[in-house]
C-alpha positions in Angstrom: -50.2 19.8 -39.6 -46.7 18.8 -38.6 -45.4 15.4 -39.8 -45.0 13.0 -36.9 -41.6 11.7 -37.9 -39.7 8.7 -36.6 -36.9 9.3 -34.1 -34.5 7.8 -36.7 -35.3 10.5 -39.3 -33.1 13.5 -39.7 -34.1 16.6 -41.7 -31.6 18.1 -44.0 -31.5 20.8 -46.7 -30.2 20.3 -50.2 -30.7 22.4 -53.3 -33.5 24.4 -51.8 -35.5 21.3 -50.7 -36.1 19.6 -47.4 -34.7 16.1 -47.3 -35.8 13.5 -44.8 -33.1 11.0 -44.1 -33.5 7.6 -42.3 -30.3 7.2 -40.3 -30.6 3.4 -39.9 -31.4 2.6 -43.6 -29.7 5.5 -45.4 -32.8 6.0 -47.5 -34.0 9.5 -48.1 -36.7 11.6 -49.7 -36.5 15.2 -51.0 -39.7 17.2 -50.5 -40.8 20.4 -52.3 -41.5 23.4 -50.0 -44.8 23.1 -48.2 -45.1 19.3 -48.4 -44.0 19.0 -44.7 -46.8 21.3 -43.5 -49.6 19.8 -45.7 -48.7 16.3 -46.8 -50.9 14.5 -49.3 -52.2 11.0 -48.5 -49.9 9.6 -51.1 -46.9 11.2 -49.5 -47.9 9.9 -46.1 -48.1 6.4 -47.5 -44.7 6.7 -49.1 -43.1 8.0 -45.9 -44.8 5.2 -44.0 -43.3 2.7 -46.5 -39.9 4.2 -45.8 -40.4 3.8 -42.1 -40.1 7.5 -41.6 -43.3 8.2 -39.6 -43.6 7.7 -35.9 -46.4 5.1 -36.5 -44.4 3.3 -39.3 -43.5 -0.3 -38.6 -39.7 -0.3 -37.8 -37.6 -1.7 -40.6 -36.5 -5.3 -40.4 -32.8 -4.4 -41.0 -31.6 -8.0 -41.4 -34.1 -8.6 -44.3 -33.0 -5.5 -46.2 -30.5 -5.4 -49.0 -27.4 -3.3 -48.3 -26.2 -1.5 -51.5 -22.9 0.3 -51.5 -22.5 3.8 -52.8 -20.9 3.9 -56.2 -18.8 6.9 -55.1 -16.9 4.9 -52.4 -13.5 3.4 -53.2 -11.9 0.5 -51.3 -8.2 0.5 -50.4 -7.8 -3.2 -49.4 -4.1 -3.0 -48.4 -4.9 -0.7 -45.5 -7.8 -1.8 -45.4 -9.9 1.3 -45.6 -12.8 3.0 -47.4 -12.1 6.2 -49.3 -15.2 8.4 -49.6 -16.4 11.9 -50.2 -17.6 14.0 -47.3 -21.1 15.0 -48.3 -21.3 18.3 -46.5 -17.7 19.5 -47.2 -17.9 20.9 -50.7 -16.2 23.9 -52.4 -15.9 25.0 -56.0 -13.2 22.3 -56.6 -15.5 19.5 -55.4 -15.8 17.4 -52.3 -13.3 16.8 -49.6 -12.5 13.1 -49.2 -11.8 11.1 -46.1 -10.5 7.7 -45.1 -12.4 5.3 -42.8 -10.2 2.4 -41.6 -11.7 -1.1 -41.6 -10.9 -4.2 -39.6 -10.4 -7.4 -41.5 -13.9 -8.5 -40.5 -15.4 -5.2 -41.7 -13.6 -5.6 -45.0 -15.1 -9.0 -45.4 -18.6 -7.6 -44.7 -18.0 -4.7 -47.2 -16.9 -7.1 -49.9 -19.9 -9.4 -49.3 -22.4 -6.5 -50.1 -23.2 -7.0 -53.7 -26.7 -5.4 -53.7 -28.3 -8.8 -54.1 -27.8 -10.2 -50.6 -29.8 -9.3 -47.5 -27.9 -8.1 -44.4 -28.4 -11.6 -42.9 -27.0 -13.2 -46.0 -24.0 -10.7 -46.1 -23.2 -11.6 -42.5 -23.3 -15.3 -43.3 -21.3 -14.9 -46.5 -18.6 -13.0 -44.6 -18.6 -15.4 -41.7 -19.5 -12.7 -39.2 -22.2 -12.4 -36.5 -25.3 -10.5 -37.6 -24.9 -8.1 -34.7 -21.5 -7.1 -36.0 -22.9 -6.6 -39.5 -25.7 -4.4 -38.1 -23.3 -2.4 -36.0 -21.0 -1.9 -39.1 -23.8 -0.7 -41.3 -25.1 1.7 -38.6 -21.9 3.6 -39.1 -22.2 3.8 -42.9 -25.9 4.9 -43.4 -25.8 8.3 -41.7 -26.1 11.5 -43.7 -22.5 12.5 -42.8 -21.2 9.3 -44.5 -23.8 8.1 -47.1 -21.8 5.0 -48.0 -24.6 2.4 -47.9 -28.4 2.3 -48.4 -30.5 -0.6 -47.1 -33.1 -1.3 -49.8 -36.3 -3.4 -49.6 -35.3 -5.2 -52.8 -32.1 -6.1 -54.6 -30.3 -3.1 -56.1 -30.7 -2.5 -59.8 -27.6 -2.3 -62.0 -26.0 1.1 -61.7 -28.8 2.2 -59.3 -28.8 6.1 -59.9 -29.5 6.8 -56.2 -26.2 5.1 -55.3 -24.2 7.7 -57.3 -25.8 10.7 -55.7 -25.1 12.5 -52.4 -27.5 14.7 -50.4 -25.2 17.7 -50.2 -25.2 21.5 -50.5 -25.1 23.1 -53.9 -21.6 23.5 -55.4 -20.5 27.1 -54.7 -19.2 29.1 -57.7 -15.5 29.6 -57.9 -14.4 33.0 -56.7 -13.5 35.6 -59.3 -10.8 38.2 -59.1 -11.5 41.8 -60.0 -9.3 41.7 -63.1 -11.3 38.9 -64.7 -14.1 41.2 -65.7 -14.0 44.7 -67.2 -16.0 47.8 -66.5 -18.9 46.6 -68.8 -18.9 43.1 -67.3 -16.9 41.6 -70.2 -14.5 38.7 -69.5 -10.9 39.9 -69.4 -8.4 37.1 -69.0 -5.1 38.4 -70.4 -3.8 39.1 -66.9 -4.9 35.7 -65.8 -2.9 34.0 -68.5 0.1 36.2 -68.0 0.3 36.1 -64.2 -1.9 33.4 -62.7 -0.6 30.5 -64.7 2.7 29.6 -63.0 3.1 25.9 -63.6 2.6 25.0 -67.3 3.3 21.3 -66.7 0.3 20.8 -64.3 -2.1 23.6 -65.2 -4.3 21.4 -67.3 -4.3 18.7 -64.7 -5.2 20.8 -61.8 -7.1 23.9 -63.0 -8.7 23.4 -66.4 -8.7 20.1 -68.1 -9.4 20.2 -71.8 -10.6 17.4 -74.1 -7.3 17.6 -76.0 -5.3 17.2 -72.8 -7.3 14.2 -71.6 -6.8 12.4 -74.9 -3.2 13.5 -75.5 -2.2 9.9 -75.1 -3.3 7.1 -77.4 -6.9 6.1 -76.5 -9.3 3.4 -77.8 -11.9 6.2 -78.4 -9.6 7.6 -81.1 -8.6 4.3 -82.6 -5.5 4.0 -80.5 -4.3 7.4 -81.5 -3.6 10.6 -79.5 -5.8 13.7 -80.1 -3.2 15.5 -82.2 -2.8 12.6 -84.6 -6.5 12.1 -84.9 -6.8 15.8 -85.8 -4.1 15.5 -88.4 -5.9 12.5 -89.9 -9.2 14.4 -90.0 -7.8 17.5 -91.7 -5.9 15.4 -94.2 -9.0 13.5 -95.1 -10.8 16.8 -95.8 -8.0 18.2 -97.9 -7.3 21.0 -95.3 -3.6 20.4 -94.8 -1.3 22.8 -96.8 1.4 21.6 -99.1 3.9 23.9 -97.3 4.1 27.1 -95.4 4.0 28.2 -91.7 1.7 26.5 -89.2 0.4 28.6 -86.3 -1.1 27.1 -83.2 -2.9 29.5 -81.0 -2.9 28.5 -77.3 -1.0 25.3 -77.6 -1.4 24.3 -74.0 1.4 21.9 -73.0 2.4 21.3 -76.7 1.1 17.7 -76.7 -1.4 18.3 -79.5 1.2 19.9 -81.7 3.8 17.2 -81.0 1.4 14.4 -82.0 0.2 16.4 -85.0 3.8 16.9 -86.3 4.7 13.3 -85.5 1.9 12.0 -87.8 2.9 14.4 -90.5 6.4 13.0 -90.4 5.1 9.4 -90.4 3.0 10.3 -93.5 6.0 11.9 -95.2 4.0 15.2 -95.5 5.9 18.5 -95.8 5.7 21.1 -93.1 6.9 24.6 -92.8 7.9 26.6 -89.8 5.8 25.9 -86.7 4.8 29.0 -84.6 3.2 28.9 -81.1 1.2 32.0 -80.0 0.3 32.1 -76.3 -0.5 34.8 -73.7 1.1 32.7 -70.9 4.9 32.9 -70.5 4.7 29.7 -68.3 2.9 27.7 -71.0 5.3 29.0 -73.7 8.2 27.6 -71.6 6.5 24.3 -71.2 5.8 24.1 -75.0 9.4 24.9 -75.8 10.6 21.9 -73.8 8.3 19.6 -75.7 8.6 21.3 -79.1 12.2 22.3 -79.7 12.8 23.9 -83.1 9.5 25.7 -83.1 9.1 29.4 -82.4 7.1 30.8 -79.5 5.4 34.1 -79.6 4.0 35.9 -76.6 0.8 37.7 -77.6 -2.9 37.9 -77.9 -5.2 35.8 -80.2 -7.2 38.9 -81.1 -4.1 40.9 -82.2 -1.8 38.3 -83.8 1.7 39.8 -84.2 2.3 38.3 -87.7 2.2 39.9 -91.1 -0.9 39.6 -93.4 -1.0 36.5 -95.5 1.9 34.8 -93.7 0.3 31.6 -92.4 -0.8 28.4 -94.2 -2.6 26.6 -91.4 -4.0 27.7 -88.0 -4.9 25.4 -85.1 -6.9 26.9 -82.3 -8.1 24.2 -79.8 -10.2 25.1 -76.8 -9.1 28.7 -76.7 -12.0 30.9 -77.8 -14.1 30.5 -74.6 -11.3 32.4 -72.9 -11.6 35.4 -75.2 -13.8 38.4 -74.4 -17.5 37.7 -73.9 -19.4 41.0 -73.7 -22.9 41.6 -72.2 -24.9 43.7 -74.6 -28.4 44.8 -75.1 -28.6 45.1 -78.9 -31.3 47.8 -78.4 -29.2 50.0 -76.0 -29.0 53.5 -77.6 -25.9 54.4 -75.5 -23.7 51.3 -75.1 -20.2 51.2 -73.6 -17.2 50.8 -76.0 -17.2 47.0 -75.9 -21.0 46.7 -76.3 -20.8 49.3 -79.1 -18.4 46.9 -80.9 -20.9 44.1 -80.5 -23.7 46.2 -81.9 -21.5 47.3 -84.9 -20.7 43.7 -85.7 -24.3 42.5 -85.4 -25.1 45.1 -88.1 -22.0 44.4 -90.2 -22.5 40.6 -90.2 -26.3 40.5 -90.2 -26.4 38.6 -86.9 -29.7 38.0 -85.0 -29.7 39.6 -81.6 -29.8 37.1 -78.7 -32.9 36.9 -76.5 -32.8 39.1 -73.4 -35.7 37.6 -71.5 -33.4 36.4 -68.7 -31.1 39.3 -68.5 -28.5 41.0 -70.8 -27.1 38.3 -73.0 -23.4 37.6 -73.6 -21.8 37.8 -77.1 -18.6 36.1 -78.1 -16.9 39.3 -79.3 -13.4 37.9 -78.7 -14.1 34.9 -81.0 -15.4 37.2 -83.7 -12.2 39.4 -83.4 -10.1 36.2 -83.7 -11.9 35.3 -87.0 -11.1 38.7 -88.3 -7.5 38.2 -87.4 -7.4 34.8 -89.0 -8.7 36.2 -92.3 -5.9 38.7 -92.2 -3.0 36.4 -91.3 -4.0 33.4 -93.4 -2.6 33.3 -96.9 -5.1 32.8 -99.8 -6.2 29.1 -99.7 -5.0 28.8 -96.1 -7.0 26.8 -93.6 -7.9 26.9 -89.9 -9.4 24.6 -87.3 -11.1 26.0 -84.1 -12.8 24.0 -81.4 -14.7 24.9 -78.2 -17.7 24.0 -76.1 -21.0 25.3 -77.3 -23.5 24.7 -80.1 -25.0 26.3 -83.2 -27.7 28.0 -81.1 -25.9 28.1 -77.7 -26.7 31.1 -75.6 -23.2 32.0 -74.3 -23.0 31.2 -70.7 -20.2 31.6 -68.2 -18.9 28.5 -66.5 -18.6 28.7 -62.7 -16.5 25.7 -61.7 -13.2 27.0 -63.0 -11.0 29.6 -61.3 -11.5 31.9 -64.2 -14.5 32.7 -66.4 -14.9 30.8 -69.7 -18.0 31.4 -71.8 -19.6 28.9 -74.2 -19.7 29.6 -77.9 -22.7 30.5 -80.1 -21.3 28.6 -83.2 -24.2 29.8 -85.3 -23.0 33.4 -84.9 -19.4 32.3 -85.4 -20.3 30.5 -88.7 -22.1 33.5 -89.9 -19.2 35.9 -89.1 -16.8 33.5 -90.9 -18.8 33.4 -94.1 -19.4 37.1 -94.0 -15.6 37.6 -93.9 -15.2 35.4 -97.0 -14.3 32.1 -95.5 -15.5 28.8 -96.8 -16.8 27.5 -93.4 -18.2 24.4 -92.0 -19.2 23.5 -88.4 -19.6 20.0 -87.0 -19.5 18.1 -83.7 -16.0 17.5 -82.6 -16.5 13.7 -82.1 -17.7 13.5 -85.7 -14.6 15.3 -87.0 -12.2 13.2 -85.0 -14.2 10.0 -85.5 -14.2 9.7 -81.7 -16.1 6.6 -80.5 -18.4 7.9 -77.8 -19.2 4.3 -76.7 -15.5 3.8 -75.6 -14.9 3.9 -71.8 -13.1 6.0 -69.3 -13.3 6.4 -65.5 -16.4 8.0 -64.2 -16.1 11.5 -62.8 -16.5 10.4 -59.2 -14.0 7.6 -59.5 -11.4 10.0 -61.1 -12.1 12.6 -58.4 -11.6 10.0 -55.7 -8.3 8.9 -57.1 -7.1 12.4 -57.5 -8.0 13.3 -54.0 -6.2 10.2 -52.7 -3.1 11.0 -54.7 -3.1 14.5 -53.3 -3.5 13.2 -49.8 -0.3 11.2 -50.2 1.6 14.1 -51.9 1.3 12.5 -55.3 0.1 13.9 -58.6 -2.4 12.3 -60.9 -2.6 13.7 -64.4 -6.1 14.5 -65.8 -6.2 11.9 -68.6 -8.9 9.8 -70.2 -8.0 6.9 -67.9 -9.5 3.5 -67.9 -9.3 1.0 -65.1 -6.4 -0.7 -67.0 -4.5 2.4 -67.9 -4.6 4.5 -64.7 -1.2 4.4 -63.0 -2.1 3.1 -59.5 0.6 2.9 -56.8 -1.7 0.7 -54.7 -4.7 -1.6 -55.3 -8.1 0.0 -55.5 -11.5 -1.6 -55.6 -14.8 0.0 -56.8 -13.5 2.0 -59.8 -16.3 2.7 -62.2 -16.1 3.2 -65.9 -18.7 5.0 -68.1 -18.8 5.8 -71.8 -17.0 9.0 -72.9 -20.4 10.4 -73.6 -20.8 10.6 -69.8 -18.9 12.7 -67.2 -15.4 11.5 -66.7 -11.9 13.0 -66.1 -12.4 15.7 -68.6 -15.3 17.7 -70.2 -17.7 15.5 -72.2 -16.5 15.6 -75.9 -20.0 15.7 -77.3 -20.3 19.3 -75.8 -17.7 20.5 -78.3 -17.9 21.8 -81.8 -15.3 22.2 -84.5 -15.2 25.1 -87.0 -13.3 24.4 -90.2 -12.2 27.4 -92.4 -10.6 28.0 -95.8 -9.7 31.4 -96.9 -10.6 32.3 -100.5 -8.0 32.9 -103.2 -8.9 36.6 -103.5 
C-alpha cells in the first residue's frame, strides 16, 4: 500500500532513511526502508497522531507549544536569527544564514520558552495570533528547521531540538600525496607545504585539546594546558634535574611557553629547549613565541639528534599524523611498509588486529617514534606522549580533517615501549591533567555558529575552550549553549585522549 499522506507532509532523505516532515509543525519522523510500503498499525497510529495522514485531524496550531531549535542564535541588535542551512553541508560543516526579524517578530521569538502555547506566546509578545502563526509558518519548514510545534511543553535540553534532518557529512577530500603506494598515511609533504599560516592553523584546520585549553580554564583549575602538564609530570617525578628538553610538534608554542613559565615560577632548573617540527611555518610561529629556544626542521621518526642527548621529551597530539599502514599480518608477500609492520609484530610480540572488516591499520609511525625516543633519551630520561585512541582502539582514519589522522592503539604502543626497555604507563589524559570533565564550555553547535558569524564579517574566532563569559563577542548574542567538556565543544572531547608516560632505564 501507499501511505495516504497529508498535503502538509514533505518526504525527505537523511542518512539512508526516508523522513516525513510536517511543514506546519516542524515535527518529523524517520522511517526504515520498506515502512512506507507496508506500514504497521502502530506506525499508522503514530503518523495519525503527528497529523501526517490525509485522514488525520488537522493540528490545532494555536494550542501547540513552539520550541526553538537549540542550534539557532539570536542577534538582537540587528535583529536577526543566525542559523544553519540544513541541506548545505560540506566536510567543514554547515553553511549558516541570517534571517532578519522585525521588532514584533523578535518579541514573538523571545516569548517562545517551550512552555507556552502559540496563543500564549502571542499574548505574551502583545501580538495578534495571526501574526504569530504566520511567523511560525516561516520557521517550521525543512529548509529552516528553527521551530517545532509540540503537543506538550518541551523538556529541558530536548534532544530533537539539537538535531537537523540533513544529508550525511561528506568526507574531506584527500590529495594524492597523503597516502603512499600501500595505502599508508604520508603527511610529511602536508606539513612542509600545506601549512602556510602557523598562527591560525589550529583554529581553522585541526584544533587540538592543548590548543583549546592553552589559556587558563576552570577545567584545569584556572591553569593553561602547559602548566597543568608540568604540574602532572612534577607530581610523578618525571621532570629531569637538568638537561635538554625536546618538544616534538610544538604547534604554536603555547604549551611549551606555559610549561616553561611554571618551571620558572617553581624555581626548577631547565636546560636547552629544542623544538622539532616538520612544518617551516609552525617553526616560525613557535620562534616568535619562544625566543631563546632552538628550532629543528625534521621528522619525528628520524630525530636529527645524537643518542642519549635529551632529558625530557614532550610529544602532544602528534602521533596520529605519523604513518599508519594497512597490513594483513598473514600476507606472505607484503609491501615494504607492511613488511615492517609484520617484523615488529614478531619482534615485540604484538597481537595481530582483527581483519573481519577489511585490512586493519597499524600505527607503524608511532612505533618508530618510540624506537627513536629510546635512542635519543639519556638513561633515566622521560617522555610524555598524548593522542586520541584507547588501549584496544582499532586504528581508524578520521574523515573530517583536510588530512588523514589515525587513532592510536595504545595497547600496542604500551607493549612496544616495554619491549624497548621503557618503564611505561598509560592513563586517560583527563586523569593525568586532573581535568574536571564537569566544567563547561560552549556546545559544538554554538561555537560553530559563532565562528561562521565571525567569518561572515571578516573576523577571526580562535578555537578555544570558550565559555559564555569568556568568548570575545563584538556584539550581543542570545541562545549560546554550554555543555560539559565531556561533550562536544570547540575542540575534540578530552576523554577521547590517552597519555603515555615513559622513563628510559639506566642501562
